[in-house]
N, C-alpha and C positions, 0 to 999 in steps of 0.2 A: 826216450829222448826227451827231453825240455821244451817246450816253445821260445820263440825268441821274446825278450821283450823289447818294448817300443819305447821312447821317449817322444811324447808327441806334446804339442799345445794344443787347448782346444781354447775355443771363442766363441763367446752368447755376447749377444745383443738382446736384451726380452721386450716385453710390449710395453715397460716403462719408459722406454727409448731414454733415459740418462746417462748410459752409457756401454762398456765393454766388460765382459768380466774375460779374464784369461786366468787358465790354468795351467800349470806343468803337470803331467801325469806321466808315470810308468805301468805297463801292462802288457798282457802278450795277448789282450782281447778274449781271454778266455776267463780264468780265476785270480790272476794275479793284479793287485792294486796299489802303486805306491801314489802319494799325494806330494808332490817336487814343491808347488809353487802357487800359490794363489793372490789374484792383483785386480785393482778393479781403476779404470780408467775413464774418467767421467768427457762426457762430450761439452765442449762448451755453448754458451747459451746459443749461438747461431746457427751450430748445425742440428742442436737440440728442434730448435724451432723450426728447421728446415724438417725433420723426420715428421714433427709432430702434425706438421699443416699438409705435408704430401700424402700421409697415411687419413687425414682427413677428408681430401678429395678422392680418393680411391675408394668409392662405394662399391662398385658396380665393376664386372670384369670388365666393361668396355672403358673402364677410365684409366685401363691401364695401359689401353692403346691411345688414349686420350691425352695421355700425360707421359708418354712413354720417353720424351725428348729431358724431362725435368727427371724421372727415373733414372734415366742412364745416366745424366750428371752427378747426382745426388748418389747412385751407386758408384760412381767412383772416387768422390770426395772420402766415402764412408770407407771403401778397401783400402784408399791410400792411407787412413787413420788409423787403421788395424794392422797396416803393414808396419807402420812406424811402432805401432805396440811390440808385434811381434820382433822389430830388429831391435830395440831395445831389449828385450826379453834374453834376444838370443846372445848379444854382446855381454851381457853379466852373468850368462850361463855358462860355466866351464865344460859340459858336454855337450855333444852333439843333438841336436833335436831331427828326430826321422818324418817327421809329419806334422802338418797343423790339420786339425779337424775346425771347418771355418764352417759356423751356422748361418750367420748372416742377419739382416735386420727382416722380421715379418712385415710384409706391407702391406697384404691381403692374402687370406687364406677362406677356402671354400669349397670344402669335400665334396662336397655334391655336385661342384662342376669341374671338380678333380684340379684344383687351380692352388697351389701357393705359393705367393710370390715372395722370395726374400732377396733382399738389395744385397749384394755380395760378388765381387768378380772374382771367382777363384782362380782366372788365369793370369790376371793382372795380381792380386794376391804372391801367389806360385812366383810370378816375374821377379817382384820387390823383394820378396823374403828369399828366392833363391832354395824354396823346399818346396817338398811335395804336398799338393793340399788337397783335400778331400771336402767338397763343398754340396749345395742342392741334394740336402737328404732325404727329402719328402718325397719325389715325384716317383720312385719306384714303388713306394708303396701306394700312392694315389692309381697307380697305372693297374695295380694288381687288387684293388677294391677295396683297399685300406682307405682311412680317412685320415692318412697324414700326419697323425698325433695320436696319442704322444708318442715319444720316440724315445725318451728316457728310462721306461721299465727295466730294458735289458741291464742298463746299468745299475739301477734301483736295487734290481735283485741280486748284484756284486756286491753292493754295501752293505746291504740288508744281512745277508750271508756272514760278510767280515764284522759286521757288529756282535749278530746274534754266537758267533765263535768266541770273540775277544771276549764278550759279558755275559757269557752261560746265561743267556737269555732263553727260555724254554718257549716260549710263544713267536709264534711267528710276527714280524716286523711288516709293519705297511708302511708307505711311505705318501705321506702327503703334502705338495707341492702348492704354495700359493705365490703365483706370480701374477702376471696380468690375468693369466686364466687359472684356473683350479685344476689339478689333476691329481688322482690316487692311483699309484701301485700296490696291488693286492698281493700278499702272499698266501696262497691257500695251505702252506704247508713250511714249518722251518728249513725245511730243505728248498730254502727259493732259488736256486739255481736250476733248478728242474724248471724248464719253460713251462712245461704244461701247468704247473701250479702257480704260475703268472696270471692275474689279471689286471687291468690298467681301462681307467674312464675320467675324460674330460668330467667334471662334475658342477662347473657352474663358472661365475666370474669369482677373481681372485682381487688384485689391486685396482681392476683398470677400471671399475665405476669411480672408486673413492678416487683415485688419482685424476680420475677428470672432471671429477669437481672441483677437487683442488687447483686442476689449472684452470679451470673457466671461470673461477671465482677470485682468485688471488695470485700472488708472484709467485708463490711455492710451488714443487713440482711434486709433492706427497705429504700425506700425513706422517709428518715424524710420531712415531711410538704411538698412534693414534690420540695423541693428544687434542687436536681440533675436534674429534668425535667424543671426546671424553667431556669437552666444555660443552656441548649441544645436549637438548633434549631430545629424543627418539618423537615424530610425529606416529603415535600408534595407529591413528584411525587412518593416517596415508598409508602406514605400511601394512596395514592387515589389507588395506585395499588394494597394492601393489603385488601382494603374493596370491590374493583370489586372483588377480588378472593375469596373473605370468605363472606358466610352469614348463618344466622341461618333460617334454612326452619319453623320450628318451634317453639313455646314458650312452648309448650305442655311437653318437654321434660326437666328432671332433668340435671343438667350439673356437669361436674369433670373438675378440674383445666388440667388435661390430654388431656382436649376435645381442648383446644388450644397451641399454642407454639409460642416460640419468634424468630423462624429461620430466619421471614422476615428481621429483624432489625439487623441480624451478618452484619458485614463490617461497620457498623456505629460508631463513637467514644460513648464513654461510655455515655457522655450527649445527643447527638441529637439520640441515641439510648433510652436513657430512655423517653426523650420527644414526639417520634415519637410513644412508646408502649405506655407509659401514653394516650397521645390524641387516636391512636384507642380504648383503652378500653373506653375511654368517646365517641365516637361515638357509640358504642355499648351499651352501658348503655341508651345511649340517645335514640336509635333506639327500646329500649326495653320498656322506659318513653312512646313515641311516638305510639307503639302499644297498648299498657293498655291505653292510652287517646283518641286514633282513633276514637271512636263514642262520645268526651264528649269535644269537641274543645271549646266551649264557657262556659263551667262549671270549675268553677275555683276548684283546686286539690292540694292540700298541700303535697308536700312529706317530713317526714321528715328522716333524715339521721341518723342510725346508722353504727357500725363497721369501724373497722381501716380505711378504706379509705376514712372516713367524714374527716379526719385530712389532705388531700393531696389536699390543696387549690389549686394545677394546676390542680389538675384532675377534683375538684369539678367546677371549673370554666369553665374549656374545657366543662362539661357534660353541662352546663348553655349554654356558647355559641353556640352549637349544638341546642339549645331549644329555641332560640333568635325571632323564628316564634309563639312560643306557649305564650302566654302572661297570661294566665289562669294559669299557672304553678307556685308554689311558692314551691322554696325546700330551706329549712332550717337545722339544726341539732338537732337531739333529744334531746342535751344537751338543748337547749332554756327553754326545758319544764321540769328542774329539774330531768332529768334524763341522765346517764352516759352511752352515746354510745358505750363506749367499752365491758358493762357487760351487754348488752340486751341477748344475746345467751345463756350464764350461766343463768341468772334469768329464761329464757325460758325453759332450762332443769330440771333444779328446779321444776318448772309449769307443764310440759309436767309428770314427774316421779311421781304427787301427782294425777294427771288424769291418768296415768298408774294404780297406785295402785286402784282406783277407778272404773277401767276398763270403763273409757270415752274414747271417740274416741280424738285423737290427729291428725290425716288425713281426709282429706275430699275431695267430689270428685273434687270441685273448686280448690283445692290446692296443691293435688300432683295427680290427677286424678286416684285416689283406685277407685272400683265400689260402695264399699259404707261406710260409715264413718268407720272408724278403731281406735280401740285401738294399742297402742304399746307397746315394751318394753318387758324387763324380772326383775322379781323382785324375789330376793335374798335375803336368813337371814341365813347365814353363821356363826353363832357363837355361 
């Protein structure tokens, strides 16, 4: 008997806070996967600034209570924005949508405190779209001893399996996601669908430091293609000092954008600061890759890069420069395999929505360090 195929909209608003990625996928929550539509919806300047400013105000857990009214107001505004996206997609899509996987906007994440707060009202979204909604994906994992992140590895394993089979690639495929934070899903064998063969780690900053520098020192939101970093000069003395003073003691913990800051670069010019911060980010990503390949120096490892950071050619080349002694590593864009690297996470949360609906696990001891395989997400049908 074949599993039911669900048609789902996945919504993802990342740590760059610049807009919403929306995807339609079809999947059974197991092995079947079809990508139907991917579309990006940019926040207007007013909403963007509200989100960035409020995230900057929520630095410790007590700030969640202090600013609770502002959080509630902005949560409603953000949910209405995404409901309009969903209704627009539904009106232009001829088939029925079974479910919405709604990640929301992360405003505060601290796994040691068992807190991960995403702005996004699932009940309101369900009411406005008249669809089932799964949201609040991270709480169950935190309650079960997990880090609450990364949650995408089970989806990464699915697309890696498809890429392996379609392209006849013999080596295991790893996924490097460079969003606000960088994380890696490592497949320990070509049979990536065996969950025991999958590991995942947050390894360092992705775009968060670069974006922060750009926002604080210009009217831009990010360094497009790494062009600003390319025009600057790396302050090597400052870079080496920063590297010596900074250390990620363990890759077992999830990370948040607030775990890093750009204060070390203050005093540099706009371009030089961007170049130095980008190279520092590349160093930390490369160190994470080295950690993951620490026992496999002679085994070929292919890393497919997704997320906005893959478009920053200065960042990607800097990562490769730090890995010149690792001749067995191949780093390339996931776009080379007929997938749009901008939408892997929105597709993933559609897939996780299906697994949540079916009460299947979405996080695992080797991905989030939870005690047991754990389902997650809250299902609402508020219409």
